[in-house]
C-alpha positions as CSV (number, residue, x, y, z in Angstrom):
1,M,40.4,83.6,-35.1
2,T,41.4,80.4,-36.9
3,R,44.8,81.7,-37.7
4,T,45.3,82.7,-34.0
5,L,44.3,79.3,-32.8
6,F,46.7,77.6,-35.3
7,T,49.5,79.8,-34.1
8,L,48.9,78.9,-30.4
9,L,48.7,75.2,-31.2
10,S,52.0,75.4,-33.2
11,F,53.7,77.2,-30.3
12,A,52.5,74.6,-27.8
13,L,53.8,71.8,-30.0
14,V,57.2,73.5,-30.2
15,L,57.3,73.8,-26.4
16,A,56.4,70.1,-26.0
17,V,58.7,68.6,-28.6
18,G,61.7,71.0,-28.9
19,A,62.2,72.6,-25.6
20,T,64.1,71.5,-22.5
21,T,61.8,70.5,-19.7
22,S,62.5,69.3,-16.2
23,A,61.1,66.7,-13.8
24,A,61.8,65.8,-10.2
25,S,60.8,62.9,-8.0
26,A,62.2,60.6,-5.2
27,Q,62.8,57.4,-7.2
28,D,66.2,55.9,-7.9
29,R,65.3,54.9,-11.5
30,I,64.1,57.0,-14.4
31,R,60.8,55.8,-16.0
32,L,59.4,56.8,-19.3
33,A,56.4,58.5,-17.6
34,E,58.8,61.2,-16.3
35,I,59.6,62.1,-19.9
36,V,56.0,61.6,-21.2
37,P,53.7,62.4,-18.3
38,A,50.6,61.2,-20.3
39,L,51.9,57.7,-19.9
40,A,51.7,57.8,-16.1
41,G,50.2,54.6,-14.7
42,S,50.6,52.6,-17.9
43,E,52.8,49.7,-18.7
44,L,54.7,51.8,-21.3
45,G,55.2,54.6,-18.8
46,A,56.9,52.1,-16.5
47,I,59.8,51.4,-18.9
48,D,63.1,51.8,-17.2
49,L,65.3,54.4,-18.9
50,G,68.3,54.0,-16.5
51,P,69.6,55.2,-13.1
52,A,68.4,58.5,-11.7
53,P,70.8,61.1,-10.4
54,P,71.6,61.0,-6.7
55,P,69.5,63.2,-4.3
56,G,70.2,66.9,-4.9
57,A,71.7,66.3,-8.4
58,S,70.3,66.2,-11.9
59,R,71.0,64.8,-15.3
60,V,69.8,65.4,-18.9
61,M,67.8,62.7,-20.6
62,R,67.9,63.2,-24.4
63,R,65.3,62.1,-26.9
64,A,67.8,59.9,-28.7
65,E,68.5,58.0,-25.5
66,V,64.7,57.4,-25.0
67,L,64.2,56.2,-28.5
68,E,67.2,53.9,-28.2
69,T,65.8,52.4,-25.0
70,L,62.4,51.9,-26.6
71,A,63.9,50.2,-29.6
72,R,65.9,47.8,-27.3
73,A,62.6,47.0,-25.5
74,G,60.9,46.3,-28.8
75,R,58.4,49.2,-28.3
76,S,57.4,51.8,-30.9
77,A,57.6,55.6,-30.3
78,T,54.9,56.2,-32.8
79,G,52.4,58.8,-31.4
80,L,54.6,59.7,-28.5
81,V,55.5,63.4,-28.0
82,I,59.1,63.1,-26.6
83,P,60.9,66.3,-25.7
84,R,64.3,67.0,-27.2
85,E,65.8,66.7,-23.7
86,V,64.5,66.6,-20.1
87,R,66.5,67.5,-17.1
88,I,65.8,64.9,-14.4
89,A,66.3,66.0,-10.9
90,R,66.1,64.3,-7.6
91,R,64.9,66.4,-4.7
92,A,67.0,66.1,-1.5
93,V,66.4,66.4,2.2
94,R,69.2,67.5,4.5
95,L,69.1,65.9,8.0
96,S,71.4,67.2,10.8
97,G,73.1,64.7,13.1
98,D,70.6,65.4,15.9
99,E,67.7,64.8,13.5
100,I,69.2,61.5,12.3
101,A,69.8,60.4,16.0
102,A,66.1,61.1,16.8
103,R,64.7,59.3,13.8
104,A,67.0,56.3,14.3
105,R,66.5,55.9,18.0
106,D,63.7,53.3,17.9
107,A,65.7,51.1,15.4
108,I,68.8,51.3,17.5
109,E,66.9,50.3,20.7
110,E,65.4,47.3,18.9
111,A,68.8,46.2,17.4
112,L,70.6,46.4,20.7
113,S,67.9,44.9,22.9
114,P,68.0,43.7,25.7
115,C,70.5,46.5,26.4
116,A,69.0,49.9,27.2
117,V,70.1,52.8,25.0
118,E,71.0,55.8,27.2
119,S,72.2,58.2,24.5
120,V,72.7,58.4,20.7
121,A,75.1,60.8,19.1
122,V,75.5,61.4,15.3
123,T,78.1,64.0,14.4
124,S,77.6,64.0,10.6
125,S,74.7,65.2,8.6
126,A,73.3,63.4,5.6
127,T,71.6,64.3,2.3
128,L,68.8,61.9,1.5
129,G,66.2,61.5,-1.2
130,E,62.6,62.5,-0.4
131,G,60.2,59.8,0.7
132,E,59.8,57.4,3.6
133,L,62.9,56.8,5.6
134,D,63.9,53.2,6.6
135,V,66.7,52.8,9.2
136,H,68.7,49.6,9.4
137,V,71.3,49.3,12.3
138,N,74.5,47.3,11.9
139,G,75.9,46.9,15.4
140,P,77.5,44.3,17.7
141,A,75.5,41.1,18.2
142,R,76.3,41.1,21.9
143,P,76.8,44.7,23.1
144,N,78.4,45.4,26.4
145,D,78.0,48.3,28.9
146,G,79.4,51.6,27.8
147,P,80.0,53.2,24.4
148,T,79.7,51.4,21.2
149,I,79.7,52.4,17.5
150,V,76.9,51.3,15.2
151,M,76.5,52.0,11.5
152,L,73.1,53.4,10.4
153,D,71.9,52.5,6.9
154,L,69.4,55.4,6.0
155,A,67.4,54.2,3.0
156,T,64.9,56.3,1.0
157,P,63.5,55.7,-2.5
158,G,66.4,57.7,-3.8
159,G,69.1,55.4,-2.4
160,T,70.9,54.5,0.9
161,T,73.4,56.6,2.9
162,H,75.6,55.2,5.7
163,V,76.2,57.2,8.8
164,P,78.1,56.1,12.0
165,A,76.5,56.7,15.4
166,R,78.0,56.6,18.9
167,V,75.7,54.9,21.4
168,E,75.9,54.6,25.2
169,V,74.2,51.4,26.4
170,R,73.4,49.8,29.7
171,C,73.2,46.0,29.6
172,P,71.7,43.6,32.1
173,E,73.8,41.1,33.9
174,A,74.2,37.6,32.5
175,V,71.8,35.2,34.1
176,V,73.4,32.1,32.7
177,T,77.1,31.6,33.1
178,S,79.5,29.4,31.1
179,G,79.5,25.9,32.6
180,A,76.1,26.2,34.2
181,E,73.6,23.4,34.1
182,V,70.4,24.4,32.3
183,T,67.1,22.9,31.1
184,V,67.0,22.8,27.4
185,V,63.5,23.2,26.0
186,V,62.9,22.2,22.4
187,R,59.6,23.3,20.7
188,S,58.2,22.0,17.4
189,G,54.6,23.1,16.9
190,N,52.6,22.0,19.9
191,V,55.3,19.5,20.9
192,R,57.5,20.4,23.9
193,V,60.6,18.3,24.9
194,T,63.1,19.0,27.6
195,A,66.6,17.8,28.3
196,T,69.5,18.7,30.5
197,G,72.3,20.7,29.1
198,V,75.5,22.6,30.0
199,S,75.9,26.2,28.7
200,R,79.2,26.9,26.9
201,Q,78.7,30.7,27.1
202,S,77.4,33.3,29.5
203,G,74.2,35.0,28.4
204,R,71.6,37.5,29.4
205,V,67.8,37.0,29.0
206,G,67.1,37.0,25.2
207,D,70.7,36.2,24.2
208,E,71.6,33.2,22.1
209,V,74.2,30.9,23.6
210,R,75.8,27.6,22.7
211,V,74.7,24.6,24.8
212,R,75.9,21.0,25.0
213,V,72.9,18.7,25.4
214,E,73.4,15.7,27.7
215,P,73.8,12.8,27.3
216,T,74.2,13.1,23.5
217,G,76.8,15.8,23.6
218,A,75.2,17.6,20.7
219,L,75.9,21.4,20.5
220,V,72.9,23.6,19.9
221,T,72.2,27.3,19.8
222,A,69.5,28.3,22.3
223,R,67.9,31.5,23.6
224,V,68.2,32.3,27.3
225,I,64.7,32.3,28.9
226,D,65.8,32.7,32.6
227,V,68.5,31.7,35.0
228,A,68.0,28.0,34.5
229,T,66.2,27.6,31.1
230,V,67.2,27.9,27.5
231,E,64.9,27.3,24.5
232,V,65.6,25.9,21.0
233,R,63.2,26.5,18.2
234,P,63.6,24.7,14.9
């Protein structure tokens, strides 16, 4: 019985120390805890071993690389069971153009407000890392009626992918025209001051326009409130 137990323990040690193992997660950096799972949640386990492979790919992390990183960090490997090599993989999620358009719709509407988004078309698919998806929209500051192209930054814990989208928008008419006299409202805390100004740009409700304040002639950027009012906030 004792001999059998010794044989099993020796076999387990060979598997842990000498064999190739594999690990997969959604992060864009490799941490020591992926190589030595027993260190999960510890300060030592959080040591950065370098960049992870992109989503859908893998790379081999060898024991020598781990030991070198620990030495540079001034940490000892004594007592750690470090496999000879570990293949680190990053799981991937494939999204079709229609899926991207659906998941990016809210972010696009917010970015292009006050214009209404009538349709979103994404013709390319994307391979992303697993995890929460954050969408950032890079589009025109003042979109006009009709089609426009925006760039979608699709960020997950595994990195960021950039995908173009074609958007049809319907924008409200400008309520303030260039040369129109407006009331400039300046707010600072609970203090509210008004002055007369002349708009130097046309703008819709919610747009920011340049306004010349009378009689000082100062040029300020103000947000259009209605047909006769713009507001400046410090």
